[in-house]
C-alpha positions as CSV (number, residue, x, y, z in Angstrom):
1,X,-1.4,-5.6,14.9
2,X,0.4,-3.2,17.2
3,X,-0.2,-5.3,20.3
4,X,0.9,-8.5,18.7
5,X,4.0,-6.8,17.2
6,X,5.4,-5.2,20.3
7,X,8.5,-7.0,21.5
8,X,9.3,-8.5,18.1
9,X,12.9,-7.3,17.6
10,X,13.0,-8.7,14.1
11,X,10.2,-6.4,13.0
12,X,12.5,-3.4,12.6
13,X,14.4,-5.0,9.7
14,X,11.2,-6.5,8.2
15,X,9.5,-3.1,8.3
16,X,12.6,-1.4,6.9
17,X,13.1,-3.8,4.1
18,X,9.4,-3.5,3.1
19,X,9.5,0.3,3.1
20,X,13.0,0.5,1.5
21,X,11.8,-1.7,-1.5
22,X,9.2,1.0,-2.3
23,X,11.3,4.1,-1.6
24,X,14.2,3.1,-3.8
25,X,11.9,3.1,-6.8
26,X,12.4,6.9,-6.9
27,X,15.4,8.1,-8.9
28,X,17.5,9.4,-6.1
29,X,20.7,11.3,-7.2
30,X,22.7,9.0,-4.9
31,X,21.2,5.6,-4.7
32,X,22.1,5.3,-0.9
33,X,19.8,8.2,-0.2
34,X,16.9,5.7,-0.4
35,X,18.1,4.0,2.7
36,X,18.4,7.1,4.7
37,X,15.0,8.4,3.5
38,X,13.5,5.1,4.7
39,X,15.1,5.5,8.1
40,X,13.7,9.1,8.5
41,X,10.2,7.9,7.5
42,X,10.3,5.3,10.2
43,X,11.7,7.8,12.7
44,X,8.8,10.3,11.9
45,X,6.5,8.4,14.2
46,X,8.8,8.9,17.3
47,X,9.9,12.4,16.5
48,X,9.1,13.6,19.9
49,X,11.5,11.1,21.4
50,X,14.4,12.3,19.4
51,X,16.9,14.7,21.1
52,X,17.7,16.4,17.9
53,X,15.4,16.6,14.8
54,X,16.8,17.7,11.5
55,X,14.7,19.3,8.7
56,X,14.2,16.8,5.9
57,X,14.2,18.4,2.4
58,X,13.4,16.8,-0.8
59,X,14.4,18.6,-4.0
60,X,13.9,17.7,-7.7
61,X,12.6,19.2,-10.9
62,X,9.0,18.8,-12.1
63,X,8.0,15.1,-12.7
64,X,10.5,13.7,-10.3
65,X,7.8,12.4,-8.0
66,X,8.0,14.6,-5.0
67,X,4.2,15.0,-4.4
68,X,3.8,11.3,-5.2
69,X,6.3,10.6,-2.5
70,X,4.1,12.5,0.1
71,X,1.0,10.7,-1.1
72,X,2.3,7.1,-1.6
73,X,4.7,6.9,1.3
74,X,4.1,9.4,4.2
75,X,0.4,9.8,3.8
76,X,-0.3,6.3,2.9
77,X,1.5,5.1,6.0
78,X,0.6,7.7,8.6
79,X,-2.7,8.9,7.2
80,X,-4.2,11.8,9.2
81,X,-1.0,12.3,11.2
82,X,0.5,13.9,8.1
83,X,-0.3,17.6,8.1
84,X,0.1,19.4,4.8
85,X,1.0,23.1,5.5
86,X,1.8,24.3,2.0
87,X,0.2,27.7,2.4
88,X,0.2,28.0,6.3
89,X,1.6,31.0,8.3
90,X,4.0,30.4,11.1
91,X,1.3,31.0,13.8
92,X,-1.2,28.8,12.0
93,X,1.5,26.1,11.9
94,X,2.1,26.3,15.6
95,X,-1.6,26.1,16.3
96,X,-2.1,23.1,13.9
97,X,0.8,20.9,15.0
98,X,1.6,22.2,18.5
99,X,1.1,19.8,21.4
100,X,0.6,17.0,19.0
101,X,2.5,14.2,17.1
102,X,1.5,15.4,13.7
103,X,4.2,15.2,10.9
104,X,4.4,18.6,9.1
105,X,4.9,18.7,5.3
106,X,5.5,21.8,3.4
107,X,5.4,21.2,-0.4
108,X,6.4,23.6,-3.0
109,X,8.2,25.5,-0.3
110,X,10.1,27.8,-2.7
111,X,6.7,29.4,-3.4
112,X,5.7,29.9,0.2
113,X,4.9,33.4,1.2
114,X,6.1,33.1,4.7
115,X,9.5,31.3,4.3
116,X,11.5,33.4,6.9
117,X,8.7,33.1,9.6
118,X,8.3,29.4,9.0
119,X,12.0,28.7,9.3
120,X,12.3,30.9,12.5
121,X,9.5,28.7,14.0
122,X,11.1,25.5,12.7
123,X,14.2,26.3,14.7
124,X,12.2,25.4,17.8
125,X,11.6,22.0,16.3
126,X,15.2,20.9,16.4
127,X,15.7,20.6,20.2
128,X,12.1,21.0,21.1
129,X,10.7,24.4,22.2
130,X,7.6,26.3,23.0
131,X,5.9,29.1,21.1
132,X,3.8,31.4,23.2
133,X,1.0,33.5,21.8
134,X,-0.9,36.2,23.7
135,X,-4.6,36.2,24.1
136,X,-7.3,38.6,25.1
137,X,-7.4,36.9,28.6
138,X,-4.7,36.8,31.3
139,X,-3.5,33.4,30.0
140,X,-1.3,32.9,26.9
141,X,-1.5,30.0,24.5
142,X,1.5,27.7,24.6
143,X,2.4,25.4,21.8
144,X,5.0,22.7,22.4
145,X,6.9,22.0,19.2
146,X,9.0,18.8,18.9
147,X,8.6,17.9,15.2
148,X,10.7,16.7,12.3
149,X,9.4,18.7,9.3
150,X,9.5,17.6,5.7
151,X,10.0,20.2,3.0
152,X,9.8,19.8,-0.8
153,X,10.5,22.1,-3.7
154,X,12.2,22.3,-7.1
155,X,15.1,24.2,-5.6
156,X,16.2,25.5,-2.2
157,X,14.7,28.9,-1.4
158,X,17.2,31.8,-1.4
159,X,16.9,32.1,2.4
160,X,18.9,28.9,2.9
161,X,21.6,30.1,0.6
162,X,22.0,33.2,2.7
163,X,22.0,31.6,6.1
164,X,24.4,28.7,6.8
165,X,23.1,28.2,10.3
166,X,19.7,27.3,8.8
167,X,21.1,25.3,6.0
168,X,23.1,23.2,8.4
169,X,19.9,21.9,9.9
170,X,18.9,20.4,6.6
171,X,19.2,16.8,5.4
172,X,18.8,17.3,1.7
173,X,17.6,14.4,-0.6
174,X,17.7,15.1,-4.3
175,X,15.7,13.4,-7.0
176,X,16.3,13.0,-10.7
177,X,13.5,12.5,-13.2
178,X,12.1,9.0,-13.4
179,X,13.4,7.6,-16.7
180,X,11.0,7.3,-19.6
181,X,9.6,3.8,-19.9
182,X,10.3,3.0,-16.3
183,X,7.5,0.9,-14.6
184,X,4.9,2.8,-12.6
185,X,5.8,3.3,-9.0
186,X,4.7,0.1,-7.1
187,X,2.3,0.8,-4.2
188,X,2.0,-1.0,-0.9
189,X,-0.2,-4.1,-0.9
190,X,-0.9,-3.7,2.8
191,X,-3.2,-1.2,4.3
192,X,-1.4,2.0,5.5
193,X,-2.7,1.4,9.1
194,X,-1.2,-2.0,9.2
195,X,2.2,-0.8,8.0
196,X,2.1,2.2,10.5
197,X,1.3,-0.2,13.4
198,X,4.2,-2.4,12.5
199,X,6.7,0.4,12.1
200,X,5.5,2.0,15.4
201,X,5.8,-1.2,17.3
202,X,9.2,-2.0,15.8
203,X,10.7,1.5,16.5
204,X,9.3,1.5,20.2
205,X,10.6,-2.1,20.8
206,X,14.1,-1.1,19.7
207,X,14.0,2.5,20.9
208,X,16.5,2.1,23.8
209,X,19.0,0.4,21.4
210,X,18.4,3.1,18.8
211,X,18.9,5.9,21.4
212,X,22.1,4.3,22.7
213,X,23.6,3.9,19.2
214,X,22.6,7.4,18.2
215,X,24.3,8.9,21.2
216,X,27.4,6.8,20.6
217,X,27.6,8.1,17.0
218,X,27.3,11.6,18.3
219,X,30.0,11.0,20.9
220,X,32.2,9.7,18.2
221,X,31.9,12.8,16.1
222,X,35.6,13.7,16.0
223,X,36.3,10.4,14.2
224,X,33.5,11.1,11.8
225,X,34.8,14.7,11.2
226,X,38.2,13.3,10.3
227,X,36.9,10.5,8.0
228,X,34.5,12.8,6.2
229,X,36.2,16.1,5.4
230,X,33.6,18.8,4.9
231,X,31.0,17.7,7.4
232,X,30.1,19.7,10.5
233,X,29.2,18.7,14.0
234,X,25.6,19.7,13.2
235,X,25.7,17.2,10.3
236,X,26.5,14.4,12.7
237,X,23.5,15.4,14.8
238,X,21.3,15.4,11.8
239,X,22.2,11.9,10.8
240,X,22.8,10.2,14.2
241,X,19.3,8.6,14.6
242,X,19.0,7.4,11.0
243,X,22.6,6.1,11.0
244,X,21.8,4.3,14.3
245,X,18.7,2.6,12.6
246,X,20.8,1.6,9.6
247,X,23.4,0.0,11.8
248,X,20.8,-2.3,13.1
249,X,18.9,-3.2,9.9
250,X,22.1,-3.2,7.8
251,X,20.5,-2.8,4.2
252,X,22.0,-4.8,1.5
253,X,24.4,-2.9,-0.7
254,X,24.8,0.1,1.8
255,X,28.5,0.5,2.4
256,X,28.4,2.7,5.4
257,X,25.8,4.0,7.8
258,X,27.1,7.6,7.8
259,X,26.8,8.9,4.2
260,X,29.8,10.2,2.2
261,X,27.5,12.7,0.4
262,X,26.7,14.4,3.6
263,X,30.0,16.3,3.3
264,X,28.5,18.2,0.3
265,X,25.3,19.1,2.1
266,X,26.5,22.3,4.0
267,X,28.9,25.1,3.4
268,X,30.0,27.9,5.7
269,X,28.9,31.4,5.0
270,X,32.5,32.4,4.4
271,X,33.0,29.6,1.9
272,X,29.9,30.8,0.0
């Protein structure tokens, strides 16, 4: 599937539309969040190629479908590439995903015992960095970290509320409870490996166009800052790749590729 799909420029929109039709079944607080979540799911496979990687955070009360999202979407598509690190320490996280293309997921993060250490490590993810650990020999272990992490919890941990620099790295997607009587979440008909191969081929085929558009959005940050009062330069970086992808696939009903709700995502420490 991958070999026959490489070079098919129409496949990016086809893959997006299929994935979006599933993701919009969740009851996102702002309906347009579904399109951006879809874009980030597709970008997860090329996280290493991104020049800036935000932290993706899904919040919502119990019974909003967070765990089902990991299982039905991320894990169904990317299988063993998705690494659940719900109870992991920072060092174990670096050992597990370092020097690899694994997609890290931290569910129930508000209950995590090592939040400060994990977030300090995750700072290396954004631009790509290296964690070095000493050994008993004369050679240290080095772990290259170039990952876009996914977090999930009922509420944001207090640590974020105390540190605007860390909170500014977040793209937060909020879920409401799925209404009573709503139909069961529809699963994919296709095997996850087939979907993964198509998404990977589609994003690789269009990567040069995506990169060019993302950098153009970032270069145009001053206009975006004027049009969206409340957003920060870091917010533009967080969304530039997802917005670039949405500009290409142009989802039906999406009014703009840079979200209005992004202005409410971050606050300065002084404002708090």
